[in-house]
C-alpha positions in Angstrom: -34.5 -35.1 -6.0 -31.9 -32.6 -7.0 -30.9 -33.1 -10.8 -27.7 -35.2 -10.7 -25.2 -34.1 -13.3 -21.7 -35.9 -13.4 -19.0 -33.4 -13.8 -16.9 -33.6 -17.1 -13.8 -33.9 -14.9 -15.3 -36.7 -12.9 -13.0 -39.8 -12.9 -16.0 -42.0 -14.3 -16.0 -40.0 -17.5 -12.5 -39.4 -18.0 -10.5 -41.3 -20.2 -9.0 -44.5 -18.7 -5.6 -44.3 -17.7 -4.2 -47.7 -18.4 -2.7 -49.8 -17.1 -2.9 -48.8 -13.5 -6.3 -47.4 -13.2 -8.7 -48.2 -16.1 -12.2 -46.9 -15.6 -14.8 -49.8 -14.9 -17.8 -50.2 -17.8 -20.2 -50.4 -14.6 -19.1 -46.9 -13.5 -19.7 -45.4 -17.0 -22.9 -47.0 -17.0 -23.6 -45.5 -13.5 -22.6 -42.1 -14.9 -25.0 -42.3 -17.6 -27.6 -43.4 -15.1 -26.9 -40.3 -12.6 -26.1 -37.7 -15.3 -29.5 -38.2 -17.1 -31.8 -39.7 -14.7 -32.1 -39.2 -11.1 -35.6 -40.4 -9.8 -38.0 -38.2 -11.9 -35.2 -35.9 -12.9 -35.3 -34.0 -16.2 -33.4 -35.9 -18.9 -31.8 -35.2 -22.1 -31.3 -31.5 -20.7 -27.9 -30.0 -21.0 -28.7 -26.6 -19.9 -29.9 -26.9 -16.3 -27.2 -25.6 -13.9 -26.8 -28.1 -11.1 -24.3 -29.5 -8.5 -21.9 -31.8 -9.9 -20.9 -35.3 -8.1 -17.7 -37.5 -8.7 -18.2 -41.2 -9.1 -15.6 -43.3 -7.2 -13.6 -45.8 -8.8 -13.6 -48.7 -6.4 -16.2 -50.9 -8.1 -18.2 -51.2 -5.2 -20.1 -47.9 -4.6 -20.6 -44.3 -6.0 -21.7 -41.2 -4.3 -24.4 -39.1 -6.2 -25.4 -36.4 -3.6 -28.4 -38.1 -2.3 -28.4 -41.4 -0.5 -25.3 -43.5 -1.2 -26.2 -46.4 -3.6 -24.1 -49.4 -2.7 -23.2 -51.7 -5.6 -23.3 -55.2 -4.3 -20.7 -57.8 -5.4 -22.9 -59.7 -7.4 -23.1 -56.8 -9.9 -22.2 -57.5 -13.4 -20.3 -55.1 -15.3 -21.7 -54.4 -18.7 -19.5 -54.1 -21.8 -19.3 -50.6 -23.0 -20.2 -51.7 -26.5 -23.2 -53.8 -25.7 -26.5 -52.5 -27.3 -29.2 -50.9 -25.2 -32.6 -52.4 -25.3 -34.7 -51.3 -28.5 -38.4 -50.9 -28.6 -40.1 -52.9 -31.4 -40.5 -51.4 -34.8 -44.1 -50.3 -34.3 -43.7 -48.1 -31.0 -43.7 -44.6 -30.0 -42.5 -42.9 -27.1 -44.2 -39.6 -27.8 -47.6 -38.1 -28.6 -47.9 -36.5 -32.1 -45.2 -33.9 -32.3 -42.3 -32.6 -34.3 -39.7 -35.2 -35.4 -37.0 -33.6 -33.0 -39.2 -33.9 -30.1 -40.3 -37.3 -31.1 -36.6 -38.5 -31.3 -35.7 -37.0 -27.8 -38.5 -39.0 -26.4 -37.3 -42.2 -28.1 -33.8 -41.5 -26.9 -35.1 -41.1 -23.5 -36.8 -44.5 -23.6 -34.1 -46.1 -25.0 -31.8 -44.7 -22.1 -34.2 -45.4 -19.5 -34.9 -48.9 -20.6 -32.5 -51.7 -19.3 -31.5 -55.3 -19.8 -31.0 -58.0 -17.2 -27.5 -56.8 -16.4 -28.3 -53.1 -15.7 -27.4 -51.2 -12.6 -30.6 -49.4 -12.8 -32.5 -52.8 -12.6 -31.0 -53.6 -9.3 -32.1 -50.5 -7.8 -35.6 -51.3 -9.0 -35.4 -54.7 -7.7 -34.4 -53.4 -4.4 -37.3 -51.1 -4.2 -39.7 -53.9 -5.3 -38.5 -56.1 -2.5 -39.2 -53.3 -0.2 -42.8 -53.0 -1.7 -43.4 -56.7 -1.3 -42.7 -56.3 2.4 -44.7 -53.2 3.0 -47.7 -54.9 1.1 -47.7 -57.6 3.6 -47.6 -55.0 6.5 -50.5 -53.2 5.0 -52.5 -56.4 5.6 -52.1 -55.8 9.3 -53.5 -52.3 9.0 -56.3 -53.2 6.5 -58.3 -56.0 7.8 -59.5 -58.6 5.2 -63.1 -57.9 5.8 -62.5 -54.1 4.8 -61.2 -55.2 1.5 -64.4 -57.3 0.9 -66.6 -54.8 2.4 -65.5 -51.9 -0.2 -66.2 -54.2 -3.1 -69.7 -54.1 -2.3 -70.1 -50.5 -3.0 -73.5 -49.8 -4.7 -74.0 -53.6 -5.5 -76.9 -55.4 -5.4 -76.3 -58.5 -3.2 -79.3 -60.2 -4.7 -78.6 -59.9 -8.4 -74.7 -59.4 -8.2 -75.0 -56.5 -10.4 -74.4 -52.7 -9.8 -77.0 -50.5 -8.7 -78.6 -48.2 -11.6 -77.3 -44.6 -11.7 -78.7 -41.5 -12.9 -77.5 -37.8 -12.1 -79.7 -36.1 -9.3 -80.9 -33.4 -12.0 -81.8 -36.2 -14.5 -84.0 -38.2 -12.0 -87.3 -36.3 -12.6 -86.9 -37.1 -16.4 -86.0 -40.6 -16.1 -89.1 -41.7 -17.8 -87.9 -40.5 -21.2 -85.0 -43.1 -21.1 -87.8 -45.7 -21.1 -89.9 -44.2 -23.9 -89.8 -46.2 -27.0 -89.8 -43.2 -29.6 -88.6 -40.1 -27.5 -85.4 -38.4 -28.4 -82.8 -38.4 -25.7 -80.7 -35.1 -25.6 -77.2 -35.0 -23.6 -74.3 -32.6 -23.6 -70.5 -33.0 -23.9 -68.4 -30.1 -22.8 -65.2 -29.9 -24.7 -63.0 -30.3 -21.7 -64.5 -33.8 -21.0 -62.0 -35.9 -23.3 -62.7 -38.9 -21.4 -66.4 -39.0 -21.8 -66.3 -39.2 -25.6 -65.5 -42.8 -25.8 -68.8 -44.3 -24.3 -70.6 -41.3 -25.8 -69.7 -42.6 -29.3 -70.6 -46.1 -28.4 -73.9 -45.1 -26.8 -74.8 -43.1 -29.9 -74.1 -46.2 -31.9 -76.1 -48.5 -29.6 -79.1 -46.2 -29.0 -80.6 -44.3 -32.2 -82.6 -42.2 -29.9 -79.7 -40.4 -28.5 -78.7 -37.0 -29.7 -75.5 -35.1 -28.6 -74.6 -31.3 -28.3 -70.9 -30.4 -28.0 -69.8 -27.2 -26.8 -66.4 -25.2 -26.2 -65.7 -21.9 -24.5 -65.2 -19.0 -26.8 -61.5 -18.2 -27.0 -60.4 -21.7 -25.2 -58.2 -23.3 -28.2 -58.0 -26.5 -26.4 -61.6 -26.9 -25.7 -62.6 -26.0 -29.3 -60.0 -28.6 -30.7 -61.4 -31.5 -28.5 -65.0 -30.5 -29.2 -64.6 -30.2 -33.0 -62.7 -33.5 -33.1 -65.5 -35.3 -30.9 -68.1 -33.6 -33.4 -66.4 -35.1 -36.3 -65.6 -38.4 -34.8 -69.1 -39.1 -33.6 -70.8 -37.9 -36.9 -68.3 -39.9 -39.0 -68.9 -43.0 -36.7 -72.8 -42.8 -37.1 -72.4 -42.2 -40.9 -70.1 -45.5 -41.2 -72.4 -47.2 -39.3 -75.4 -46.6 -41.8 -77.4 -44.4 -39.6 -78.9 -42.0 -42.1 -79.9 -39.3 -39.6 -76.2 -39.0 -38.5 -76.1 -35.3 -39.4 -79.1 -34.6 -37.4 -77.9 -36.2 -34.1 -74.7 -34.3 -33.5 -74.5 -30.5 -32.9 -71.6 -28.1 -32.2 -71.9 -24.9 -30.1 -69.5 -22.1 -28.8 -70.4 -21.0 -25.3 -69.9 -17.2 -24.6 -70.8 -17.1 -21.0 -68.6 -17.0 -18.0 -68.2 -20.7 -17.0 -69.0 -23.8 -19.2 -68.7 -26.1 -16.1 -71.4 -24.2 -14.3 -73.6 -23.9 -17.4 -73.6 -27.8 -17.8 -75.4 -27.8 -14.3 -78.5 -25.7 -15.7 -78.8 -26.6 -19.3 -82.5 -26.4 -19.2 -82.7 -22.8 -18.3 -83.4 -20.4 -21.1 -80.9 -17.7 -19.5 -78.1 -20.5 -19.9 -79.1 -21.6 -23.4 -78.9 -17.8 -24.4 -75.3 -18.1 -24.2 -74.9 -20.9 -26.7 -74.2 -20.0 -30.2 -74.9 -22.5 -32.7 -71.8 -23.5 -35.0 -72.5 -26.8 -36.9 -74.8 -29.6 -37.2 -78.7 -29.6 -36.4 -80.0 -27.4 -34.0 -80.5 -29.0 -30.5 -82.5 -27.7 -27.4 -79.6 -25.5 -26.6 -80.7 -23.1 -29.3 -83.4 -22.2 -27.1 -87.1 -20.9 -28.2 -90.6 -22.2 -27.2 -90.1 -25.5 -29.2 -87.6 -26.6 -26.8 -88.4 -25.1 -23.7 -89.7 -28.4 -22.2 -87.0 -30.5 -23.5 -84.6 -31.8 -20.9 -80.8 -32.1 -21.6 -79.3 -35.0 -19.6 -76.0 -35.1 -17.9 -73.2 -37.0 -19.8 -73.3 -39.7 -17.3 -76.7 -40.7 -18.6 -74.9 -42.5 -21.3 -73.4 -44.8 -19.1 -76.8 -45.9 -17.7 -78.1 -46.1 -21.2 -75.4 -48.6 -22.2 -76.1 -50.6 -18.8 -79.7 -50.7 -19.6 -78.9 -52.2 -23.1 -76.7 -54.9 -21.5 -79.5 -55.9 -19.1 -81.8 -56.7 -21.8 -83.1 -60.1 -20.8 -83.8 -61.1 -24.4 -80.2 -61.1 -25.4 -77.1 -62.9 -23.8 -74.3 -61.1 -22.5 -72.2 -62.6 -25.2 -74.7 -61.4 -28.2 -74.9 -57.9 -26.5 -70.9 -57.6 -26.7 -70.9 -59.2 -30.4 -73.6 -56.5 -31.6 -71.2 -53.6 -30.2 -68.1 -55.4 -31.7 -69.7 -55.6 -35.0 -70.7 -52.1 -35.1 -67.1 -50.9 -34.2 -65.4 -53.3 -36.7 -67.7 -52.0 -39.3 -66.2 -48.6 -38.9 -62.9 -49.9 -40.3 -62.5 -50.3 -43.9 -61.6 -54.1 -44.8 -58.4 -53.1 -46.3 -57.3 -51.2 -43.2 -58.5 -54.2 -41.1 -55.9 -56.5 -43.2 -53.3 -54.1 -42.3 -54.0 -53.8 -38.7 -54.3 -57.8 -38.4 -50.8 -58.0 -39.9 -49.6 -55.2 -37.7 -50.9 -56.9 -34.5 -49.3 -60.3 -35.6 -46.0 -58.5 -36.1 -46.2 -56.5 -32.8 -46.9 -59.6 -30.9 -44.1 -61.5 -32.4 -41.5 -58.7 -32.0 -42.4 -57.9 -28.3 -42.5 -61.7 -27.5 -46.1 -61.2 -26.0 -47.1 -64.6 -24.6 -50.6 -66.2 -24.9 -52.9 -65.3 -22.0 -50.6 -62.4 -21.1 -52.3 -59.4 -19.0 -52.0 -55.9 -20.6 -51.0 -53.3 -18.0 -52.6 -50.2 -19.2 -49.9 -47.5 -18.3 -51.6 -43.9 -18.0 -49.7 -40.6 -18.0 -50.7 -37.2 -19.0 -48.7 -33.9 -19.7 -49.6 -31.0 -17.4 -52.3 -33.1 -15.7 -55.0 -31.0 -13.5 -55.7 -32.4 -10.0 -58.7 -34.5 -11.3 -56.7 -36.0 -14.0 -53.7 -36.8 -11.8 -56.0 -39.1 -9.8 -56.2 -41.5 -13.0 -52.3 -41.5 -13.7 -50.6 -44.8 -13.0 -48.1 -45.1 -9.9 -44.9 -46.9 -11.4 -44.3 -49.1 -8.4 -47.9 -50.1 -7.9 -47.9 -51.3 -11.5 -44.5 -53.0 -11.1 -46.2 -54.6 -8.1 -49.2 -56.0 -10.2 -46.7 -57.3 -12.7 -44.7 -58.9 -10.0 -47.9 -60.6 -8.4 -49.2 -61.8 -11.9 -45.8 -63.3 -12.6 -45.6 -65.0 -9.5 -49.0 -66.5 -10.1 -47.8 -67.8 -13.7 -49.5 -65.1 -15.7 -47.1 -63.1 -18.2 -47.8 -59.4 -18.5 -47.0 -56.7 -21.2 -47.4 -53.0 -20.9 -49.3 -50.8 -23.4 -50.3 -47.0 -23.7 -48.1 -44.5 -22.2 -44.3 -44.9 -21.0 -43.8 -43.1 -17.9 -41.9 -40.3 -19.9 -43.6 -37.0 -20.5 -43.2 -33.4 -20.4 -43.5 -31.7 -17.2 -43.1 -28.2 -15.7 -40.1 -27.8 -13.2 -39.9 -25.6 -10.3 -39.3 -22.6 -12.5 -42.0 -23.3 -14.7 -39.9 -24.4 -17.7 -40.9 -27.7 -19.7 -38.7 -30.8 -18.9 -38.8 -34.3 -20.6 -39.2 -36.4 -17.4 -39.0 -40.1 -16.4 -41.2 -40.9 -13.4 -39.9 -44.5 -13.4 -36.2 -44.7 -14.2 -35.4 -47.7 -12.1 -37.4 -50.7 -13.6 -36.9 -53.9 -11.7 -37.9 -56.0 -14.7 -38.3 -55.2 -18.5 -41.7 -56.1 -19.8 -42.9 -56.1 -23.4 -44.3 -52.6 -24.1 -46.6 -51.2 -27.0 -45.8 -47.5 -26.3 -48.4 -45.1 -27.5 -49.5 -47.1 -30.1 -51.9 -44.6 -31.4 -49.0 -42.0 -32.3 -46.6 -44.8 -33.7 -45.7 -44.7 -37.4 -45.3 -47.4 -40.1 -43.1 -46.6 -43.0 -43.7 -42.9 -42.0 -47.7 -43.3 -41.6 -49.7 -43.2 -38.5 -51.8 -46.1 -39.3 -53.8 -46.0 -36.0 -54.5 -42.3 -36.3 -58.2 -42.6 -36.6 -60.0 -43.5 -33.3 -61.8 -46.7 -35.0 -58.5 -48.0 -36.0 -57.1 -47.9 -32.5 -60.1 -49.7 -31.2 -59.9 -52.1 -33.8 -56.1 -52.7 -33.1 -56.9 -53.2 -29.4 -59.7 -55.6 -30.3 -57.5 -57.7 -32.4 -54.4 -57.5 -29.9 -56.6 -58.6 -27.2 -58.3 -61.4 -29.3 -55.0 -62.7 -30.2 -53.3 -62.8 -26.9 -56.4 -63.6 -24.8 -55.8 -62.0 -21.7 -57.5 -59.2 -19.7 -56.5 -55.3 -19.6 -55.6 -53.9 -16.2 -55.6 -50.2 -15.5 -56.9 -47.2 -13.6 -60.4 -46.4 -14.5 -60.6 -44.5 -17.9 -62.8 -43.9 -20.6 -60.3 -45.2 -22.8 -60.7 -48.7 -21.4 -64.6 -48.8 -22.0 -64.8 -49.8 -25.5 -62.5 -52.8 -24.8 -65.1 -54.1 -22.1 -68.2 -53.4 -24.4 -66.5 -55.5 -27.1 -66.5 -58.4 -24.8 -62.9 -58.3 -23.4 -62.3 -58.3 -19.7 -61.3 -55.1 -18.3 -60.3 -54.8 -14.6 -60.1 -51.1 -13.3 -58.5 -49.9 -10.4 -60.6 -47.1 -8.3 -59.7 -45.7 -4.9 -62.4 -45.7 -2.3 -62.9 -41.9 -2.5 -62.1 -41.5 -6.3 -64.3 -38.9 -7.9 -67.7 -40.1 -9.2 -67.4 -43.8 -8.3 -71.2 -44.4 -8.7 -71.2 -43.8 -12.4 -69.6 -46.9 -13.5 -70.9 -49.0 -10.5 -73.9 -49.7 -12.8 -72.0 -51.7 -15.3 -70.8 -54.2 -12.5 -72.1 -57.7 -13.4 -73.5 -56.5 -16.6 -70.3 -55.5 -18.8 -66.9 -57.1 -18.1 -65.8 -53.6 -16.9 -64.7 -55.2 -13.5 -63.8 -52.7 -10.5 -61.4 -53.3 -7.8 -61.8 -50.6 -5.1 -58.5 -50.0 -3.3 -57.8 -48.3 -0.1 -54.9 -46.2 -1.1 -55.1 -43.7 -3.9 -54.4 -45.2 -7.3 -53.2 -42.0 -8.9 -52.1 -38.8 -7.3 -53.9 -36.5 -5.1 -53.3 -32.8 -5.5 -50.9 -33.6 -8.4 -48.2 -34.6 -5.9 -46.6 -37.3 -8.3 -42.8 -37.8 -8.1 -42.1 -35.0 -10.3 -44.1 -32.6 -8.1 -42.2 -34.0 -5.1 -38.8 -33.4 -6.7 -39.6 -29.9 -7.9 -40.7 -29.1 -4.4 -37.3 -30.3 -3.3 -35.2 -28.7 -5.6 -37.1 -25.4 -5.0 -36.5 -25.8 -1.3 -32.8 -26.7 -1.6 -32.4 -23.8 -4.1 -33.8 -21.2 -1.9 -32.1 -22.5 1.4 -28.5 -22.4 -0.4 -29.4 -18.9 -1.7 -30.4 -17.7 1.7 -27.3 -19.2 3.1 -25.3 -17.3 1.0 -26.9 -14.1 1.4 -27.0 -14.3 5.1 -24.1 -16.7 6.0 -23.8 -19.9 7.8 -24.1 -18.3 11.3 -27.5 -17.2 10.6 -30.0 -19.8 12.3 -32.6 -19.1 9.7 -30.8 -20.3 6.6 -32.1 -23.8 7.2 -35.2 -25.4 5.5 -38.4 -24.1 6.7 -40.4 -26.6 8.9 -43.7 -26.5 7.1 -42.0 -27.3 3.8 -40.1 -30.1 5.3 -43.2 -31.5 6.6 -44.9 -31.3 3.4 -42.0 -32.9 1.8 -42.3 -35.6 4.2 -45.9 -35.9 3.6 -45.4 -36.4 -0.1 -42.6 -39.0 0.5 -44.9 -41.0 2.8 -47.7 -40.8 0.3 -45.5 -42.0 -2.7 -44.0 -45.0 -0.5 -47.5 -46.1 0.6 -48.9 -45.8 -3.0 -49.3 -49.4 -3.5 -51.9 -52.4 -2.9 -52.1 -54.5 0.2 -51.3 -58.4 -0.4 -55.1 -59.0 -0.2 -55.9 -56.4 -2.6 -53.2 -58.0 -5.1 -54.7 -61.7 -4.4 -58.2 -60.4 -5.1 -56.8 -58.8 -8.4 -55.0 -61.9 -9.5 -58.1 -64.0 -8.8 -60.3 -61.6 -10.7 -58.2 -62.5 -13.9 -58.9 -66.0 -13.6 -62.7 -65.8 -12.3 -63.5 -63.1 -14.9 -66.3 -61.8 -12.5 -66.6 -58.8 -10.4 -64.7 -58.1 -7.4 -67.5 -58.6 -5.0 -68.2 -62.2 -6.5 -64.4 -63.1 -6.7 -63.9 -61.9 -3.0 -66.7 -64.5 -2.0 -65.0 -67.5 -3.9 -63.0 -70.0 -1.7 -59.1 -69.7 -2.1 -59.0 -66.2 -3.4 -57.2 -64.9 -0.2 -55.4 -68.1 0.5 -52.3 -67.9 -1.9 -49.0 -67.6 0.2 -47.6 -64.1 -0.2 -44.3 -64.0 -2.4 -41.2 -64.1 -0.5 -38.7 -61.1 -0.9 
């Protein structure tokens, strides 16, 4: 959408002229709404040149350049002095950054949050009502049997468990995973930030696992992530009492052309020659005759190693989770555990989180690439989930990201952007807890503190976590908490975590529509494309004149925008998928098993 800026001469922002024409408080609120926040438009930005729109005074409607938003008679006017909603004390709207940037994020969050009397909320409620109707229509397009069948992907019907998985190039060496005393070597590239979580847990669980971590020479981001992973894994092993911690983790610099290509041929001597040892114990990547026959497993092997541990018939599922939980808790000093315990109690009380509430894990990422964008939360899909759970009597709260992040606009400039300015209902939200400060200190900066915080929070509240598939969610499931993750039917590497189904409470729900965004085509991407098209069209018209029939929008770009609009509108769950999700929160079993239970799909849909 075009950036919507209210003119400083607009009647809505002009001083009132009592007694004959006082400005309505609802119009002042509307002015702020469209001045700072069109759908996914940049906020807190005074430098952008944009068209200006006046707001009417008739207390019924206002025009904002795009579709006219009609204010219904039931609208409640907000006193100008009424305080906006505030986040809890322990809350961060931004990842670690300078104080000025963090303040901008906080202002954006406060501006774009709302209470039950908000104009913005009415817009969100109208959108949610449309989503409810569309979800019911999707049931006509997606037969119930298709929903059931999707959940059986890579599942063994006889055992109710997922099919074991190894990468194709690891299959000839699978016997090494079963050998009692053979070392297992795997590789973590610096760019694979999501894989580090399960990798840390795998090294804690399996003392035979050794890790080589590498970054591309000259790539500062990769080096940062690689060094961080190296230190975190080595520290975790040391804190858990494993004496050989220094010998199980290695750090390398890769000097070749492509680290992504190199990881597919790590057993080749020519590939290993491009790795320069930086820190830790030497691993097979240093090359030489001693390591010539040593295979380096794909990082996905750690997922299967964990699954094998949890399939152990000599231990109950509860005992396996307790063992992992105890290892993670031991990483946190007792004094810090007491601080975090008190912090959780405070946050739950401040936010009003109810017992049994489901945590909605909101995922966002700055400057996401195409693969990362597939795992970014769609705002209305998660509002739809919250609405369905609420209808079923289950409270919710949001956690993790906040839909507000930096993004590049159509001119390549950074803008602070809100992808979800119209929220139909305000939920408790523990925003970016890892970056929040308490008395000026980032208590949860260490990764192990974050895990303990989440364990304590989920243990206190007692509800599940629901989010798009993410490595960040895996530790919670391994500690015994129920995690329900969404994964669209053609999402990347779907087979990898299928092996956890029925083994670990990391329960998968396969959806028909994309859970995140394909080709990075989010609301922000759509808005950039629209602004660019409008700008170029207006410029062409100014240069060639209105008589030139070529000044209008180009058909192919219009079609592209229409396709994006359609995808954004269709980016929701069907009613049957919602029913299955709600039922999974109660059954605490896999989607395949829950789909077979009587009554799962029998609930009446919510009326609009």
